[in-house]
Structures are given as structure tokens and as C-alpha cells.
NULUM-143339 format. One record per residue: residue in three letters; x negated, y negated, z negated of N, C-alpha, C in turn. Coordinates in steps of 0.1 Angstrom, whole numbers. Example, Ala and Ser with C-alpha at 12.3 -4.5 7.8 and 13.67 -1.06 7.14 Angstrom:
// residues 2
NODE  code    n.X    n.Y    n.Z   ca.X   ca.Y   ca.Z    c.X    c.Y    c.Z
NODE   ALA   -132     57    -78   -123     45    -78   -132     33    -78
NODE   SER   -128     22    -71   -137     11    -71   -129      0    -79
// end
This chain:
// residues 210
NODE  code    n.X    n.Y    n.Z   ca.X   ca.Y   ca.Z    c.X    c.Y    c.Z
NODE   UNK    -13     22   -115    -21     17   -104    -21     27    -92
NODE   UNK    -28     23    -81    -29     32    -70    -44     31    -66
NODE   UNK    -51     42    -67    -65     42    -63    -69     53    -53
NODE   UNK    -59     61    -49    -62     71    -39    -48     76    -33
NODE   UNK    -48     77    -20    -36     81    -13    -39     89     -1
NODE   UNK    -28     94      6    -30    102     18    -22     97     30
NODE   UNK    -27    100     42    -19     98     54    -24    108     65
NODE   UNK    -16    118     67    -19    128     77     -9    129     88
NODE   UNK      2    122     87     12    121     97      7    116    110
NODE   UNK     10    123    121      5    119    134     10    105    139
NODE   UNK      3     99    148      6     85    152     19     84    159
NODE   UNK     24     94    166     36     93    173     48     92    163
NODE   UNK     47    100    153     57    101    142     57     87    135
NODE   UNK     46     82    132     45     69    125     51     58    134
NODE   UNK     48     58    147     54     48    156     69     49    156
NODE   UNK     74     61    157     89     63    157     95     59    144
NODE   UNK     89     63    133     95     61    120     96     47    116
NODE   UNK     86     39    120     86     25    117     89     15    128
NODE   UNK     93     21    140     97     13    152     86      3    155
NODE   UNK     74      8    156     62      0    159     62     -3    174
NODE   UNK     59    -16    177     59    -20    191     45    -22    197
NODE   UNK     35    -23    189     22    -25    194     12    -18    184
NODE   UNK      2    -11    189     -8     -4    181    -22     -9    184
NODE   UNK    -29    -14    174    -43    -18    176    -52    -12    165
NODE   UNK    -49      0    162    -56      7    151    -57     22    153
NODE   UNK    -68     27    152    -70     42    153    -67     48    140
NODE   UNK    -59     59    141    -54     66    129    -63     79    127
NODE   UNK    -70     80    116    -78     92    112    -71     98    100
NODE   UNK    -64    110    103    -57    117     91    -66    120     80
NODE   UNK    -61    117     68    -70    120     56    -61    123     44
NODE   UNK    -66    132     36    -60    135     23    -67    128     11
NODE   UNK    -77    119     15    -85    113      5    -89     99      9
NODE   UNK    -79     90      9    -81     76     13    -84     68      0
NODE   UNK    -95     61      0    -99     54    -12   -103     39     -9
NODE   UNK   -104     31    -19   -107     17    -16   -120     15     -9
NODE   UNK   -121      5      0   -133      3      8   -131      8     22
NODE   UNK   -121     17     24   -119     23     38   -110     15     46
NODE   UNK   -111     16     59   -101     10     68    -88     19     68
NODE   UNK    -77     12     67    -64     19     66    -54     13     75
NODE   UNK    -45     21     80    -34     15     89    -24      8     81
NODE   UNK    -19     -3     86     -9    -11     80      0    -18     91
NODE   UNK     12    -21     87     21    -27     97     23    -41     93
NODE   UNK     23    -50    103     25    -65    100     35    -70    110
NODE   UNK     41    -81    107     49    -89    116     40    -99    123
NODE   UNK     37    -97    135     29   -106    143     37   -114    153
NODE   UNK     42   -125    148     50   -134    157     63   -126    162
NODE   UNK     69   -119    153     81   -112    157     79    -98    162
NODE   UNK     67    -94    164     63    -80    169     58    -72    157
NODE   UNK     64    -60    156     60    -50    146     47    -43    151
NODE   UNK     36    -46    144     23    -42    149     15    -34    139
NODE   UNK      9    -23    144      0    -15    136    -14    -19    137
NODE   UNK    -20    -23    126    -34    -28    126    -42    -20    115
NODE   UNK    -55    -23    114    -63    -17    104    -68    -28     95
NODE   UNK    -68    -26     82    -73    -35     71    -83    -27     63
NODE   UNK    -93    -33     57   -101    -27     47    -94    -28     33
NODE   UNK    -93    -17     26    -86    -17     13    -95    -23      2
NODE   UNK    -90    -34     -3    -97    -42    -13    -97    -57     -8
NODE   UNK    -89    -65    -14    -87    -78     -9    -98    -88    -12
NODE   UNK   -102    -96     -2   -111   -107     -3   -103   -120      0
NODE   UNK   -100   -127    -11    -92   -140     -8   -100   -149      2
NODE   UNK    -93   -156     10   -100   -164     20   -110   -174     14
NODE   UNK   -107   -179      2   -116   -189     -5   -127   -183    -13
NODE   UNK   -128   -170    -13   -138   -163    -22   -152   -166    -16
NODE   UNK   -162   -167    -25   -176   -169    -21   -183   -155    -21
NODE   UNK   -177   -145    -27   -184   -132    -29   -175   -121    -24
NODE   UNK   -178   -114    -14   -170   -103     -9   -169    -91    -19
NODE   UNK   -178    -91    -29   -178    -80    -38   -165    -80    -47
NODE   UNK   -158    -91    -46   -145    -92    -54   -135    -81    -49
NODE   UNK   -137    -77    -37   -128    -67    -31   -127    -54    -40
NODE   UNK   -137    -50    -46   -137    -38    -54   -128    -40    -66
NODE   UNK   -125    -52    -71   -116    -54    -82   -102    -57    -78
NODE   UNK   -100    -60    -65    -87    -63    -60    -81    -53    -51
NODE   UNK    -78    -41    -56    -72    -30    -49    -57    -30    -51
NODE   UNK    -53    -35    -63    -39    -35    -67    -35    -49    -72
NODE   UNK    -23    -53    -70    -17    -65    -75     -4    -62    -82
NODE   UNK     -1    -68    -94     11    -66   -101     23    -73    -95
NODE   UNK     34    -65    -93     46    -71    -88     51    -83    -96
NODE   UNK     49    -82   -109     55    -92   -118     48   -106   -116
NODE   UNK     36   -107   -111     29   -119   -110     23   -122    -96
NODE   UNK     26   -114    -87     20   -115    -74     23   -128    -66
NODE   UNK     34   -134    -69     38   -146    -63     32   -158    -70
NODE   UNK     25   -156    -81     20   -167    -89      4   -168    -90
NODE   UNK     -2   -156    -89    -17   -155    -91    -23   -162    -79
NODE   UNK    -34   -171    -81    -41   -178    -70    -46   -168    -60
NODE   UNK    -50   -156    -64    -56   -147    -54    -46   -141    -44
NODE   UNK    -33   -142    -48    -23   -135    -40    -11   -144    -35
NODE   UNK     -9   -155    -41      4   -162    -39      6   -167    -24
NODE   UNK     -5   -171    -18     -4   -175     -4     -1   -164      5
NODE   UNK     -8   -152      3     -5   -140     11      9   -135      8
NODE   UNK     14   -136     -4     28   -132     -7     38   -140      1
NODE   UNK     35   -152      4     44   -161     11     44   -158     26
NODE   UNK     32   -155     32     31   -154     47     23   -142     52
NODE   UNK     17   -134     44      9   -123     49     12   -110     42
NODE   UNK     24   -105     44     28    -93     38     27    -81     48
NODE   UNK     25    -69     43     23    -58     52     29    -45     45
NODE   UNK     30    -35     53     34    -22     48     22    -13     51
NODE   UNK     16     -7     40      5      2     41     10     16     41
NODE   UNK      8     23     52     14     36     55      8     47     47
NODE   UNK     16     56     41     11     67     34     21     79     34
NODE   UNK     16     90     31     24    102     29     26    105     15
NODE   UNK     17    101      6     17    104     -8      6     97    -15
NODE   UNK      5     98    -28     -6     92    -36     -9    101    -48
NODE   UNK    -20     98    -55    -24    106    -66    -24     97    -79
NODE   UNK    -21    104    -90    -24     99   -104    -30    111   -111
NODE   UNK    -37    108   -122    -44    118   -130    -38    120   -143
NODE   UNK    -35    133   -146    -29    136   -159    -40    142   -168
NODE   UNK    -41    137   -180    -50    141   -190    -47    155   -196
NODE   UNK    -57    164   -196    -55    177   -202    -67    179   -211
NODE   UNK    -66    174   -224    -77    174   -233    -88    164   -228
NODE   UNK   -100    168   -225   -110    159   -220   -110    159   -205
NODE   UNK   -102    167   -199   -102    167   -184    -90    160   -179
NODE   UNK    -91    157   -166    -80    150   -159    -76    159   -147
NODE   UNK    -63    161   -145    -59    169   -134    -51    160   -124
NODE   UNK    -55    161   -112    -48    152   -102    -34    157    -99
NODE   UNK    -25    148    -98    -11    151    -94     -8    143    -82
NODE   UNK     -2    150    -72      1    144    -59     16    141    -59
NODE   UNK     20    128    -56     34    123    -55     37    120    -41
NODE   UNK     49    124    -37     54    122    -23     69    122    -23
NODE   UNK     75    118    -12     89    118    -10     95    132     -7
NODE   UNK    106    135    -13    112    148    -10    116    150      4
NODE   UNK    119    139     11    122    139     25    111    143     34
NODE   UNK     99    142     29     87    145     37     82    134     46
NODE   UNK     90    123     47     87    113     57     76    104     52
NODE   UNK     68     98     61     58     88     57     66     75     52
NODE   UNK     59     67     44     65     55     39     55     44     38
NODE   UNK     60     32     35     51     20     34     50     15     20
NODE   UNK     37     14     15     35      6      3     37     -9      6
NODE   UNK     42    -16     -4     42    -31     -2     28    -36     -4
NODE   UNK     23    -43      6      9    -48      6      8    -63     10
NODE   UNK     -3    -68      8     -7    -82     12    -20    -81     20
NODE   UNK    -22    -91     29    -35    -91     36    -41   -105     37
NODE   UNK    -54   -105     39    -61   -118     41    -72   -116     52
NODE   UNK    -76   -127     58    -88   -127     66    -99   -136     60
NODE   UNK   -110   -130     58   -122   -137     51   -133   -138     62
NODE   UNK   -139   -150     62   -150   -152     71   -163   -150     64
NODE   UNK   -171   -141     70   -184   -138     64   -194   -150     67
NODE   UNK   -205   -150     61   -215   -161     64   -218   -163     79
NODE   UNK   -217   -152     87   -220   -154    101   -207   -157    109
NODE   UNK   -196   -160    101   -183   -163    107   -175   -151    113
NODE   UNK   -180   -139    110   -172   -128    115   -160   -126    106
NODE   UNK   -148   -123    111   -136   -121    103   -136   -107     97
NODE   UNK   -133   -106     85   -131    -94     78   -116    -93     72
NODE   UNK   -109    -84     77    -94    -83     74    -93    -73     62
NODE   UNK    -87    -77     51    -86    -69     39    -72    -69     34
NODE   UNK    -69    -59     25    -55    -58     20    -55    -53      6
NODE   UNK    -43    -54      0    -41    -49    -14    -28    -43    -15
NODE   UNK    -26    -33    -24    -14    -26    -26     -7    -32    -39
NODE   UNK      6    -35    -38     13    -40    -50     18    -28    -58
NODE   UNK     17    -30    -72     22    -20    -81     34    -25    -89
NODE   UNK     41    -16    -95     53    -20   -104     53    -10   -115
NODE   UNK     63    -11   -124     65     -2   -135     68     12   -129
NODE   UNK     63     22   -136     65     36   -131     79     40   -133
NODE   UNK     84     49   -124     97     55   -125     96     67   -135
NODE   UNK    108     74   -137    108     84   -147     99     96   -143
NODE   UNK     97     98   -131     88    109   -127     73    107   -130
NODE   UNK     69     94   -128     55     91   -130     51     86   -144
NODE   UNK     61     81   -151     59     75   -164     52     84   -174
NODE   UNK     54     97   -174     47    105   -184     32    106   -181
NODE   UNK     28    102   -169     14    103   -165      7     89   -165
NODE   UNK     14     79   -160      9     65   -159     21     55   -160
NODE   UNK     18     43   -165     28     34   -167     30     25   -154
NODE   UNK     22     27   -144     24     19   -132     25     29   -120
NODE   UNK     31     24   -109     31     31    -96     31     21    -85
NODE   UNK     26     25    -73     26     16    -62     40     14    -57
NODE   UNK     43      2    -52     56     -1    -47     58      6    -34
NODE   UNK     68     15    -33     72     21    -21     84     14    -16
NODE   UNK     83      8     -4     94      0      2    104      9      8
NODE   UNK    117      8      3    127     16      9    130     13     23
NODE   UNK    135     22     30    137     21     45    146      8     48
NODE   UNK    156      6     40    165     -5     43    159    -19     38
NODE   UNK    147    -19     32    141    -32     28    128    -35     36
NODE   UNK    124    -26     45    112    -28     52    112    -41     60
NODE   UNK    123    -45     66    124    -57     74    124    -69     65
NODE   UNK    130    -68     53    130    -79     44    116    -82     40
NODE   UNK    108    -72     37     94    -74     33     85    -79     45
NODE   UNK     87    -74     56     79    -79     68     83    -92     74
NODE   UNK     96    -94     74    102   -106     81    108   -117     72
NODE   UNK    108   -114     59    114   -124     50    107   -138     51
NODE   UNK    114   -148     48    108   -162     49    101   -165     36
NODE   UNK     91   -174     36     84   -177     25     93   -183     14
NODE   UNK    104   -190     18    113   -196      8    122   -186      1
NODE   UNK    122   -174      6    131   -164      1    124   -155    -10
NODE   UNK    118   -162    -20    110   -155    -30    119   -145    -38
NODE   UNK    131   -149    -41    139   -140    -49    142   -127    -41
NODE   UNK    145   -128    -28    148   -116    -20    136   -108    -19
NODE   UNK    124   -114    -17    112   -106    -15    109    -99    -28
NODE   UNK    111   -105    -40    108    -99    -52    117    -87    -55
NODE   UNK    129    -86    -49    138    -75    -51    133    -62    -45
NODE   UNK    124    -64    -35    117    -52    -29    108    -45    -39
NODE   UNK    102    -53    -48     91    -48    -56     96    -42    -69
NODE   UNK    102    -30    -67    108    -23    -78    104     -8    -77
NODE   UNK    106     -1    -89    102     14    -88    111     21    -78
NODE   UNK    105     30    -71    112     39    -62    120     49    -70
NODE   UNK    132     53    -65    140     62    -73    133     75    -75
NODE   UNK    132     79    -88    125     92    -91    132    104    -85
NODE   UNK    145    104    -83    152    116    -78    149    118    -63
NODE   UNK    143    108    -56    139    110    -42    124    113    -41
NODE   UNK    118    116    -52    103    119    -51    101    133    -58
NODE   UNK     89    138    -56     85    150    -62     70    150    -64
NODE   UNK     64    159    -71     50    160    -74     45    174    -74
NODE   UNK     32    176    -72     26    189    -74     11    187    -78
NODE   UNK      5    197    -84     -9    195    -89    -19    196    -78
NODE   UNK    -30    189    -79    -41    191    -70    -42    181    -58
NODE   UNK    -52    183    -50    -55    175    -38    -55    184    -26
NODE   UNK    -49    180    -16    -49    187     -3    -36    191      2
NODE   UNK    -35    197     14    -22    199     21    -13    208     13
NODE   UNK    -18    217      4    -10    227     -3    -11    225    -18
NODE   UNK    -17    213    -22    -18    210    -36    -31    215    -43
NODE   UNK    -39    223    -35    -51    228    -42    -62    218    -42
NODE   UNK    -72    219    -51    -84    210    -52    -93    214    -40
// end
């Protein structure tokens, strides 16, 4: 799963790295991004690559209770195109949730030690995500999102059996611009990222310390 990640890369580098054409989201660098927070994400808005903010924790448009968002922070790649909570968004509301790295916790007896995972290249990347707009009782729109997970690669498997889907650079446009009818192509994006292109270190923070 993915329950905490980081994004400290400055906005100019993010804009250049993802070829963003329009920005409507303020970026607050953080080593401790958790569900319920507003997070930057990239969407295809009528052919324009746009940076927006979503609240992490999906509220399906048909939901009666926004509290469901606390349970919908991750969606499984294997069933994301079939589950009622996600299938419509999978077809037409896909996004890239920008990150520098993410955390998993390794058991050490009764304790858990945080491990930080990141790309060896040091570049920011996009998690495969979905988004929805939910109307509150007063008709105010609330934009929310979810991160898709897949089987862990060889680096992460000793700690956890799942990992967030990191979309490779050459598949970002497929994920953002792919047609709803191209389910097979979209699903090829949802695979474990190559372990040899990643690394890890213990702790939380810019240098790995708690």
C-alpha cells in the first residue's frame, strides 16, 4: 500500500519534468504527506497538461458519506477497472500524483522502522492515480484522488507485498491521454517499477533521519 510520501522538488523543476502547461495548485514542500491532505496532481484537461490539487482519499461521486475517503486511499491495479468505486474514474479521470519518494515500515521485533524509497535518478515521478468530484450537501465541489498499487518489486517485497504504481516516463502520456476503450493499454502501465532503478534508506527526512 501507500500511506505516506514526500514531495520537496520545487515547482519549476516539476513544471519542466512533466511539461506542465497550466498550474492551478500551490505546492507546499513536505517530507510527510498523508491521507486527507491536498496534494499536487497532473491531469489531462481537454488536451492541456494541468497541475491541480486534490484531497488524498477518494469520495466516489455517488457516495452519501464523505467519511468513505479514509478507506479509499489506495486502489488495487488488478481490479481498478472493475470495482464500482473506481471503474468510471479509470475510464475518464486518471491523473499523475507527483512524488519524490514514499515510505514503508519494516518490522524489527515489536517496533517498526520507516524505510524511504526513491528513484536512483533523483527525479520526481508520478504515481498512477484516479480522481473524482463529489458534491457536498451545500453543492460545493470536493475534488479527491486515490493512488493505485500493484505487486511489490524485488526491492520492496521483503518489507511489503504491495507498492504504489510509479508511471514510467515513456508511459505518462498513455496514462493521461489514453482512451477509455484502450483498457488493455492502460493496464500495462499498472506494473511494478524496476527495482534496479530504485533505492531505499532508513528513516524520514531529507537525509534519512527520523
